[in-house]
N, C-alpha and C positions, 0 to 999 in steps of 0.2 A: 548373487543374492544369498545371504546367510540365513537359510531356512532353519538351521539347527537351533539358533537362538530363540526362534518363535516356538519350535516344537516343545521346548522345555516348559512352556505354559501349560501343556497338557500332560506332563509326565512328572515333573519335580514335586517335592513336598510342598503343600499349599502354604503352610506357615513360613517356611523358608523363602518361598517366592514373594509372599506379601512383604516380609521384612526387606527383601532385596529391592522391591519396588517402592516401599513406603519411604525409606530415608531419602532417596533422591527426590521423590515427589514432595515430601515434607519440606526439605530444604528449598526446593524450587518454588513452591507456592508461598512459603514464608518470605523468601527473597522478593517474590512478586508483590506480596502485600506490603513489603517495606517501601516500595515505590512511593505510595501515597503517604505512608507514615513518615518517611524521611522528609518529603516535601512539607508536611504539616509541622514537623519539629523545627526545621530550619526557618520556615516562614513565621511560625508562632514566636520563636525566640528572636529572630532577626528583624522582622518587620512589624509584628504586633497582632493583637487580638482581632482587629477589624480585617486585616489581611487574611487571617485564619478563617474568618467567617466568609470572606470572599471566595477563598479556595473551596470551602465547604459547599458553596452554591454551585461551583463548577463540577463538583463530584458526581452529581446525577448524570451530567452529560458524558463524563468519562466512563461511567457505567454503560451508557448507551453504546459508546464506541467499542468497549470490551464485549458487549452483547453480540455484535456482528462477528467478532473473532471467535466467540464460542459457538455461534451458529454453524460456522464452517469447520473450525478446528475439532470440536467435540463430535459433531455429526460425522465428519470424515474419519476421525479416530475410531469411533465405535464400529463403523462399517469396515474399516481396515482390519480391526481385531477379529470380527466375525468371519470375514473372507479368508484371513490367514488360518483360522480354525478349520475352515473347509478346504484348506490347501489350495485356494484359488488366488495365488500370488499375483498373477497377471491382472486380475480384476482389482486387487488391492492397489496396484500401481496406477491403474486408471483412475481410481478414486483419489489417489494422491495428486495426480496431474490436474484433474478437474477441480479439486479443492484449491490448489495453488492459484489457478486462474481466477476462481471466484473470490479469493482473498484480495487480489489486486483490484478487481472490479469494485468490490464492496468498499475497500479502503478509499478509493477515489470518490465513490458516491458519498461516503460519510463526510469527507472533507468539503465537498461542494455544498451539500445540503446544510452542513454545520455552519458554514459562513453565512448562508442565506437566512437561517432562522436563529442564530445565536443570541441576538439581543432580546427578542421576545421570550426565548427559552430561559435565559438568565433571570429575567424579570419574573416569569411564572414560577421559577424554582426558588425564589426568595431574595433575589438581589435588590438592593435599594440604592439610593444616591450615594450612601457612604461606602458601599462594598462593591458596586458594579465596576468601578474602575479597576480594582484588583482582579476581579473575575475576568474582565475583558482581556487584560494584559496576559493572564495565564492561558486562557482558552485559545486566543489567536495562535499561539505557538503550538499548543497541543494538537489543534486541528490539522496543522500542516504535517504532523507526524502520524496521522491516522493510518496510512498505508503501512508504515513501519510497525505500528502496534498490532494491527490485524494480522499481517503476515507473520510477524515474529512469534506472537503468542499462539496462533493457530498451528503453525508448523511445529512448534515446540511440543504441543500436546500430541501431535501425530508421532513425533519421535518416541514419546513415552508409550504410545499405543502399539508401536511396532516391536516393543520389547527392549528399548534402549533407555532405561530410566536414568542412568548415570550421565549420559550425554545431555539429556533434557535438563538435569539438575545443573550441570556444569555451565551450560549456556545461560541459565538464569543468574547464576552467581556472577558470571563475567559482566553481564549488562547491568545488574544491580550494583555491583562494585563501582562501575563507571559512574552511575547516578549518584552514589554516596560521595564519591570524590569530587565530582563536578559541582554539586549543589553548593557547598560552602565557598568554593572558588568564585562561582558566578554571583551568588547572593552577597557575600561579604567582601571578597577580594575585588570584584569588578563593580560592586554596587548596583547590580541589576535588579535586585528585589525579586518579586514574583516572576518576572520575565526570565530571570536567571534560573530559577527552579524549573520552570517549564522547559527551557532550552536543555538543561541537564537531562531531563526525562526523555525528550525526543532523541537526543544523541544516543542515549543508552538503548532506546528502542531500535534505532537504526543498526546498532552493533548486533543486537539480538537477531534482527532479520537477516543480516549478512551471515551470521554464524549458522543459523538453522538451514538456510538455503545451501550453504556449503556442505552441511552434513549430508543432505540428500543427493548431492552431486559426487560424494566420495565413496570409498569402499567401506566406510564405517557403517553405512546404513544397510538395513535389511531390504528396504525398498529403494528404488532409484527414481529420481525426478527426471522424466524423459519427455522430450519435445512432442513425440507422437501421442503421448497420453494427455496432452493439454487441449486437444480438440474437445470442446464441450459436448458431453453426452447427457441429454436431458433426463434419462432414466437414472443416471448416477447422481446428477444434481438433485433430483427429487429424493433419492435415498439419503443424501447428505442433509438436506434441509429438514426432512421429516424427523430425523433423529436429533438434529441440532436445534429444533424448534423449542424443546423443553428448556435447555439451559439459556437459549436466547430469550424466551419468555420470562425466565427467572431474572435475567439481567434487566430486561425492560421494566418488569414489575419492580425490581429493586430501585431503578431510577425514579419511577413514579412514586414509590414509597418515600424515598429520600427527599424528593421535592415536596411531598406532602408534609413530611416532618419539618422541613425548613419553614414552610409557610405557616404551619400551625405553631411552631416555636416563636416565630416573629409575632403572630397574632396574640398568643397567650403569654409570651415572654418578651424578648428583645433580641437584638443582633448578636449579643454575646452568647445567648442560648444556642444559636446556630453553630457558633464556634465550638461550644461544648459538645454538641451532637456530632460534629466532625471528629472530635477526639474519641468519643464513645464508639462511633462507627469504625474508626481505625482499629481500635482494640478488638472489637467484636469480629471484624473481618479477619484479623490475624488468627483468632481462635477458630473461626469457622473454616479458614483455609487449612488449619491443621487437621480438622476433621475431613475436609474435602480431599486432603492428601491420602487419607485412608481409602476413600472412594477411588482416587486415581490409581492406587496400588492394586485394588481388586478389579478395576474395570477391564483391563486387558485379560486378566485371568478368567473372569466371568464370561466376557465376550467370546474369547477363544474356545473355552470349554462348552459353552452353550451352542456355539456353531458346530463343534465336534460331537455333540451329544453326550458329553461327560457330565451329566447332571449332578452326580454325587459331589464332584469337585466344585461345581457351581454353588451348591448348598453350603459346603464347607467354607469356601471363601467368603460367602455372604455372612455366615455366622461369626467368623473371626473379625470381619469388618465392623459389624454391629458392636461387638464387645470392645474393640479398640477405640471406636469413635465415642462410645459412652464414657470410657475411662478418661479420654482426653477432655471431654466436656466437663466432667466432674472436677478434675484437677484445676482446670481453668476457672471454673466457678468459684472454687475455694480461694484461689489467689486474688481474683478481682474483688471479692467481698472483703478480704483481709487488708488489701493495700490499694484502695481506690485513690487516695490522695497522692501517693507516689506516682501513680499512672498519669494523673492530670498534670502534676508538676513537670513531668517529662516533656510535655508539649509547651507549657507556659508557666512561669513561676512568679510573675509579678502582677497578676490580675486576680484579686480576691473574689470578684463576682464570678468570673469564669470558673474558678476553683470550686466555689460553693455549689454552683449549678451542676458542674461536671461530676462531682463526688456523689451527689444525690441521684443524678440521672443514671450513672453507670451501675450503681447498686441495684436500682429497680429494674433496669433494662435486662440484666442477666439473670433474673430470678429463676427462670425456667431453663437456663442453659444446660443443666444435666440431661434434659430430654432431647436436645438438639442432635446429639450424635446418632441416636436411633433414627430420628426423623430424616436426617440428611442421607445416611447410608441406605435406608430403605427406599427413599424416593428415587435415588440415583440408580438403584438396582434395575429398575424398569427401563431406564435409559440404556444401561449396559447390555440388556438382552434385546434391544431394538423395539420395545413396546412404547412407542412415542405417545400414544393417547393418555395412558395412565401416568406416565412420567410428566407430561404437560399438566394434567389436572392437579397432581400432588404438588407440583412446583408452584402453580398459581394459587393453590389453596391457602397457604399461609400468607403470601405476599399481597394478594389481591382480594380474594374472596372473604378472608377473615380480617386481615390487618387494616386495610383501608377504611372499612366502616368503623372499626374501633378508634382509629385516629380522628375520625370526624365526631364520633359520639362521646367518647370518654372525656375529652377536654371540656366539654360543655358542663360537666358536673365537677370534675376534679382539677381543671386548669392544666398547668404544665405537668403536674403529677400524672394526670390522665394520659398525656402524650407518652411519658416514659412507660406507663403500665400497659399500653397497647401491645407492645412486643411480647412480654411474657404470657399474657392471656392468649394471644394468637398462637404462640408456640404450643401451649397446652392443648388447645382445641385441635390444631393441625396434627399433633402427635397422636391423639385419640383416633382420628380418621385414618392416618397412615397405618396404625396398628391393625385396623380392619383389613386393609389391602394386604398387609404383611401376612396375616393368617390365611387369607384366601390363596395367595401366591405360594405359600409354603406347601399347602395341600396339593396344588397343581404340580409343583416341582417334585414332590414326593411321588406322585403318580407317573410323571415322565421318567423318573429314575427307575421305578419298578418296570415300566414298559420296556425301557432300554435294556434292562438286565434279562428280560424274557426273550429278546430277539436272538 
């Protein structure tokens, strides 16, 4: 076991460590976000606007599948970072083994339940007679690959948490590259349409799963996947689930929000508006993933040093993360506001109605984007130190407590414009609340740092 690679989390220069972790995380999450973007581009150009709307209806269900991967992957990853900070490497390996078994169980559960409830779910998420055929064709294949997705993305997050960001990045590049290559072959070359896009995604997810499992069976890993650690320990499972509950709730809330967007857009607009929302969502996710990559870079640093009692390093990593996340958000905001038409045309260039709705929507949707960097980094800090309750509350604040009521109320007065406005208003309110928790936590962290120096 290579403990030296983890010890650097507590000793090396913070800025250098963050850069070391950021670029692999950024490339990895960007490549991950490209899964859905690539699917939308090829389907929008190769099949049409209605197929794009059908895929957008499936998106909330794909978020649900990803939620279970985050429940285990992030929960186990945080616990592993903290245990490694305490030099409890055997416990960290037990968390890994239990997490792996949970991933398989959950992946099978998602597949079975998904097939049972898929039709009513698609209807409730906005599918109608024109789009449900496309949605069914895509979802049937995606559900069969649920185990691959849950295991692959969860274990890849743990690779990052153990201090191996480059390996995590490389695995994502490989599987995303497979997806990009297979999509046009299956859609255009074999004429499979949306089924081909789904099959390309599942094959790439299988390759990711195989890759990450092989990592934890090799000498490259800090931790090893061992059979004796796969016996379920309910105390470890509880530790994983309590920390993973915040990102899990965030994904569930995201699915509910996306479904609400779809139904409201159909109510106050039409099917093409759902396709426009799919494009807007793809772009925003890519931006947010860039910010989340900052969080991924500082998470193992914060978790390790919090576990080791190095609170000064925790504070320093948090500060740098907030600054970097805010810079990314501001740059992205400027680019989207300057070039909205080019972004929409990337996905579909022959539907003027889709273009008009999409340009207006994306410009309004990102109005408060400069605040999102601070909001995301601060909210996820509490997850990194194992404070599940506050992390869960701040996660649900924007997506459920504030945004859902706005999506119901604003369209009653402003129609489809009110739907687009709900997001920036929610971002502003949530950021104000997050700032209060930020100030309180900074005072607590300062006191912990003082107490530690006096020991």
